[in-house]
Each structure stands twice: as structure tokens, then as C-alpha cells.
C-alpha positions in Angstrom: 0.0 0.0 0.0 2.7 2.5 1.0 4.6 1.6 -2.2 1.6 2.4 -4.3 1.2 5.7 -2.6 4.8 6.7 -3.3 4.5 5.6 -6.9 1.3 7.5 -7.5 2.8 10.6 -5.9 5.9 10.4 -8.1 3.6 10.0 -11.1 1.7 13.1 -10.2 5.0 15.0 -9.7 6.2 13.9 -13.2 2.9 15.1 -14.8 3.1 18.4 -13.0 6.7 18.9 -14.0 6.0 18.3 -17.6 3.1 20.8 -17.5 5.2 23.4 -15.7 8.0 22.9 -18.2 5.7 23.2 -21.2 3.2 25.8 -20.1 5.1 27.7 -17.4 4.4 27.5 -13.7 2.1 30.5 -13.6 0.0 29.3 -16.5 -0.5 25.8 -15.1 -3.4 25.3 -12.7 -4.1 22.6 -10.2 -7.0 21.6 -12.5 -4.6 21.3 -15.4 -2.5 18.8 -13.4 -5.5 16.9 -12.2 -7.0 16.7 -15.7 -3.7 15.4 -17.1 -3.6 12.8 -14.3 -7.2 11.8 -14.9 -8.3 12.7 -11.4 -10.5 15.4 -9.7 -8.7 18.5 -8.4 -9.8 17.6 -4.9 -8.0 14.2 -5.2 -4.8 16.0 -6.0 -4.9 17.8 -2.7 -4.8 14.4 -1.0 -1.1 14.2 -2.2 -0.1 17.9 -2.3 -1.4 21.0 -0.7 -0.6 23.3 -3.6 1.2 23.5 -6.9 3.9 25.5 -5.1 4.6 22.4 -3.0 4.9 20.3 -6.2 7.3 22.6 -7.9 9.4 22.9 -4.7 9.7 19.2 -4.5 10.7 18.9 -8.1 13.4 21.7 -8.0 14.8 21.1 -4.5 15.3 17.3 -5.0 16.9 17.8 -8.4 19.2 20.7 -7.4 20.3 18.9 -4.2 21.6 16.0 -6.3 23.1 18.2 -8.9 25.1 20.4 -6.4 26.2 17.3 -4.6 27.8 16.1 -7.8 29.2 19.5 -8.6 30.8 19.6 -5.1 32.3 16.1 -5.6 33.8 17.3 -8.9 35.3 20.4 -7.2 36.7 18.3 -4.4 38.3 15.8 -6.8 41.9 15.5 -7.9 41.1 16.6 -11.4 42.8 19.6 -12.9 40.9 22.9 -13.4 40.1 22.3 -17.1 39.1 18.6 -16.4 36.8 19.8 -13.6 35.2 22.4 -15.9 34.7 19.7 -18.5 33.1 17.4 -15.9 30.8 20.2 -14.7 29.6 20.8 -18.3 29.1 17.0 -18.8 27.1 16.8 -15.6 25.0 19.8 -16.7 24.1 18.1 -19.9 23.3 15.0 -18.1 20.8 17.1 -16.0 19.3 18.5 -19.2 18.9 14.9 -20.5 17.7 13.2 -17.3 15.9 16.1 -15.6 14.6 18.0 -18.6 11.5 19.3 -17.0 13.2 20.5 -13.8 15.9 22.3 -15.8 13.2 23.9 -18.0 11.2 25.0 -15.0 14.3 26.6 -13.4 15.3 28.4 -16.6 11.8 29.7 -17.3 10.4 30.4 -13.8 13.3 30.8 -11.3 13.0 34.6 -11.3 9.3 34.4 -10.4 9.6 31.5 -8.0 12.5 33.2 -6.2 10.2 36.0 -5.1 7.7 33.6 -3.4 7.9 32.5 0.2 10.0 29.4 0.7 11.9 29.7 -2.6 14.8 32.0 -1.6 17.1 28.9 -2.0 16.8 29.3 -5.8 18.5 32.7 -5.7 21.2 31.3 -3.3 21.8 28.3 -5.5 22.1 30.5 -8.6 24.8 32.5 -6.9 26.5 29.3 -5.7 26.4 28.1 -9.3 28.1 31.3 -10.5 30.8 31.0 -7.8 31.5 27.4 -8.8 31.9 28.2 -12.5 33.9 31.4 -12.1 36.2 29.7 -9.6 37.0 26.9 -12.0 37.7 29.4 -14.8 40.0 31.4 -12.6 41.8 28.2 -11.5 42.2 27.2 -15.1 43.7 30.6 -16.0 46.1 30.4 -13.0 47.1 26.9 -13.9 47.9 27.9 -17.5 45.2 25.6 -18.8 43.0 28.4 -20.0 44.0 31.7 -21.8 45.4 34.3 -19.5 43.4 37.1 -21.2 40.0 35.7 -20.5 37.4 38.0 -18.9 36.2 35.4 -16.4 32.8 36.9 -15.7 32.0 37.3 -19.4 33.1 33.7 -20.2 31.0 32.4 -17.3 27.9 34.1 -18.7 28.7 32.8 -22.1 29.2 29.2 -20.9 26.1 29.4 -18.6 23.8 30.7 -21.3 25.2 28.5 -24.0 24.9 25.3 -21.9 21.6 25.8 -20.2 19.7 27.3 -23.2 20.1 23.8 -24.8 17.1 22.8 -22.7 14.9 24.8 -25.1 15.8 22.6 -28.1 17.3 19.4 -26.7 14.9 16.4 -26.6 15.9 13.3 -24.5 14.3 11.1 -27.2 16.1 13.0 -30.0 18.9 11.8 -32.3 21.7 12.8 -29.9 22.3 11.7 -26.4 23.2 14.2 -23.6 26.7 12.8 -23.6 27.1 13.4 -27.4 25.8 16.9 -27.2 28.2 17.6 -24.2 31.2 16.4 -26.2 30.3 18.6 -29.2 29.9 21.6 -26.9 33.2 20.9 -25.2 35.0 20.7 -28.5 33.5 24.0 -29.5 33.8 25.8 -26.2 37.0 24.7 -24.6 39.1 24.3 -27.7 38.3 28.0 -28.3 39.5 29.1 -24.8 42.1 26.4 -24.0 45.8 27.0 -24.4 47.0 25.4 -27.6 49.3 22.4 -27.2 50.9 22.9 -30.6 53.2 25.7 -31.5 52.1 27.9 -34.2 54.4 27.5 -37.2 55.7 30.8 -38.6 
């Protein structure tokens, strides 16, 4: 019985997440979720007290796991460039495996961050910026990235280039998340990494 309850709850969260991602959090009503799940709106309240609770569970669970992996990468023995590559790969894995959650964050984080109980979204966004800029600075200091980089500008470029992929990437499409990540890494890092070959005069 308990297992069925959890399974149904997870199913409802998945349905809500897909609707939030497609229609936007503000444009999705409790009735929309209930209709998509084939239940009455009142039945949905048996599992969740509001759509805010649903989006919180989706985003908090997803981001907790994502940042745990980011922290593990940062604490690893990898060099700065390898860490940056690992963070980008993990980000594309998130776009692939948690497509709805990433889309919700990209589309609605600014609005949600103003609501009670969602201040952690603003904090995690800043934590994300600190992680990426730190890796870029460490890469420059280690001589693995170009010394003339404007770290803040490159961070914004990488952030927007990577995460905007959620708008076109489809998990059931022709390319896997890993394949897209490798293409992005080839384009992005080969453009800012220090060349290993001397330029012939």
C-alpha cells in the first residue's frame, strides 16, 4: 500500500513537472494537473497542498543532487580544465535526465525566487556562478586556459550556451546528452584552452 502511494505521488509530480516545463508554472493550474492525471482536483490535494509544493519538491530534489555532484567534482583531484569539462558534462546529463526540472528553473526561477520558501533558488544560482567562475580562474592560474579571459564574461557565455540547450534538446532525439556535451566541449573549450601545438611561422 505504501509503495503504491509513493508511486502515484511520483507519477503526479512527473505530470506536474512536464506541464510546468511546457506551459510555465504561472500558466499551469491545479486543475490542469488533475485533468492530465485523470483525477479530480480535490483528489490531487490528497497528495499535495498546492502547486507550489509540487514545484518545490521537483526543484529542490533535483538541485540537491546536482550540487552534490558539482561539489564532488570540485573536491576531486582533477585539474581545473578537467573539472570544468566534468561540470559541463554533468550539466548536460541534467538536461537529459531532468529535462522538466531544468526547463522550469530556466523559465520560472526569477518568479519563484520571489515567493515565500523559494529563496534557496536565488542562493543556488549564486552558488552556481561562484563554482563556474572559480573553475575558470583556477584554469587561468594553472595555465590551462587563456590568460586574457574575462572570467565573468566567459562564465555568462558558458552558462547561457549550456543551459539554453534545454529549449531545443529532446531526450528522445537523435543525440544523447553525452554526445551533445562532447560537441559543446569541442566548440567551447578548444576555443579558450591553451594550444598544445606551437604555431608555425
